[in-house]
ChimeraX commands (.cxc) that place a marker at each C-alpha (Angstrom):
marker #1 position 49.04,-217.01,16.93 radius 0.5
marker #1 position 46.61,-213.69,16.82 radius 0.5
marker #1 position 49.52,-211.56,17.50 radius 0.5
marker #1 position 51.72,-212.92,14.42 radius 0.5
marker #1 position 48.69,-212.29,12.10 radius 0.5
marker #1 position 48.41,-209.03,13.23 radius 0.5
marker #1 position 52.15,-208.51,12.57 radius 0.5
marker #1 position 51.65,-210.01,9.40 radius 0.5
marker #1 position 49.08,-208.22,8.49 radius 0.5
marker #1 position 50.56,-205.10,9.64 radius 0.5
marker #1 position 53.64,-205.62,6.91 radius 0.5
marker #1 position 51.25,-205.91,3.99 radius 0.5
marker #1 position 50.03,-202.84,4.92 radius 0.5
marker #1 position 53.16,-201.37,5.54 radius 0.5
marker #1 position 54.63,-202.63,2.13 radius 0.5
marker #1 position 51.59,-201.76,0.14 radius 0.5
marker #1 position 51.84,-197.72,1.75 radius 0.5
marker #1 position 55.67,-197.87,0.76 radius 0.5
marker #1 position 54.15,-198.67,-2.96 radius 0.5
marker #1 position 52.10,-196.34,-3.42 radius 0.5
marker #1 position 54.48,-193.17,-2.17 radius 0.5
marker #1 position 57.37,-194.52,-3.79 radius 0.5
marker #1 position 54.57,-194.56,-6.97 radius 0.5
marker #1 position 53.32,-191.00,-6.14 radius 0.5
marker #1 position 56.80,-190.00,-5.99 radius 0.5
marker #1 position 58.13,-191.15,-8.90 radius 0.5
marker #1 position 54.95,-189.57,-10.70 radius 0.5
marker #1 position 55.95,-186.22,-9.73 radius 0.5
marker #1 position 59.49,-186.10,-11.06 radius 0.5
marker #1 position 58.23,-187.53,-14.22 radius 0.5
marker #1 position 55.77,-184.26,-14.09 radius 0.5
marker #1 position 58.67,-181.78,-13.05 radius 0.5
marker #1 position 60.26,-182.68,-15.89 radius 0.5
marker #1 position 57.53,-182.70,-18.61 radius 0.5
marker #1 position 56.83,-179.36,-17.30 radius 0.5
marker #1 position 60.97,-178.28,-17.26 radius 0.5
marker #1 position 60.40,-179.29,-21.39 radius 0.5
marker #1 position 56.87,-177.78,-21.71 radius 0.5
marker #1 position 57.41,-174.40,-20.36 radius 0.5
marker #1 position 59.90,-172.83,-22.98 radius 0.5
marker #1 position 57.24,-173.45,-25.83 radius 0.5
marker #1 position 54.23,-172.55,-23.80 radius 0.5
marker #1 position 56.26,-169.16,-22.51 radius 0.5
marker #1 position 56.94,-168.32,-26.52 radius 0.5
marker #1 position 53.63,-169.82,-27.69 radius 0.5
marker #1 position 51.96,-167.14,-25.33 radius 0.5
marker #1 position 54.52,-164.20,-26.31 radius 0.5
marker #1 position 55.94,-163.65,-22.71 radius 0.5
marker #1 position 59.95,-162.58,-22.39 radius 0.5
marker #1 position 62.40,-164.72,-21.29 radius 0.5
marker #1 position 62.93,-164.73,-17.30 radius 0.5
marker #1 position 65.89,-163.05,-16.15 radius 0.5
marker link #1:1,2 radius 0.2
marker link #1:2,3 radius 0.2
marker link #1:3,4 radius 0.2
marker link #1:4,5 radius 0.2
marker link #1:5,6 radius 0.2
marker link #1:6,7 radius 0.2
marker link #1:7,8 radius 0.2
marker link #1:8,9 radius 0.2
marker link #1:9,10 radius 0.2
marker link #1:10,11 radius 0.2
marker link #1:11,12 radius 0.2
marker link #1:12,13 radius 0.2
marker link #1:13,14 radius 0.2
marker link #1:14,15 radius 0.2
marker link #1:15,16 radius 0.2
marker link #1:16,17 radius 0.2
marker link #1:17,18 radius 0.2
marker link #1:18,19 radius 0.2
marker link #1:19,20 radius 0.2
marker link #1:20,21 radius 0.2
marker link #1:21,22 radius 0.2
marker link #1:22,23 radius 0.2
marker link #1:23,24 radius 0.2
marker link #1:24,25 radius 0.2
marker link #1:25,26 radius 0.2
marker link #1:26,27 radius 0.2
marker link #1:27,28 radius 0.2
marker link #1:28,29 radius 0.2
marker link #1:29,30 radius 0.2
marker link #1:30,31 radius 0.2
marker link #1:31,32 radius 0.2
marker link #1:32,33 radius 0.2
marker link #1:33,34 radius 0.2
marker link #1:34,35 radius 0.2
marker link #1:35,36 radius 0.2
marker link #1:36,37 radius 0.2
marker link #1:37,38 radius 0.2
marker link #1:38,39 radius 0.2
marker link #1:39,40 radius 0.2
marker link #1:40,41 radius 0.2
marker link #1:41,42 radius 0.2
marker link #1:42,43 radius 0.2
marker link #1:43,44 radius 0.2
marker link #1:44,45 radius 0.2
marker link #1:45,46 radius 0.2
marker link #1:46,47 radius 0.2
marker link #1:47,48 radius 0.2
marker link #1:48,49 radius 0.2
marker link #1:49,50 radius 0.2
marker link #1:50,51 radius 0.2
marker link #1:51,52 radius 0.2
view
């Protein structure tokens, strides 16, 4: 009985960790895509020449 309860708790922790990691990867992807859109306008406002 105790082993089954420990396995259930371990399963809940594992799923929770998986959700957190997937959320972090998703937010990182959004951040990278926003920077890709924003960097050209930031570069032009600062007067930097385009990269070669």
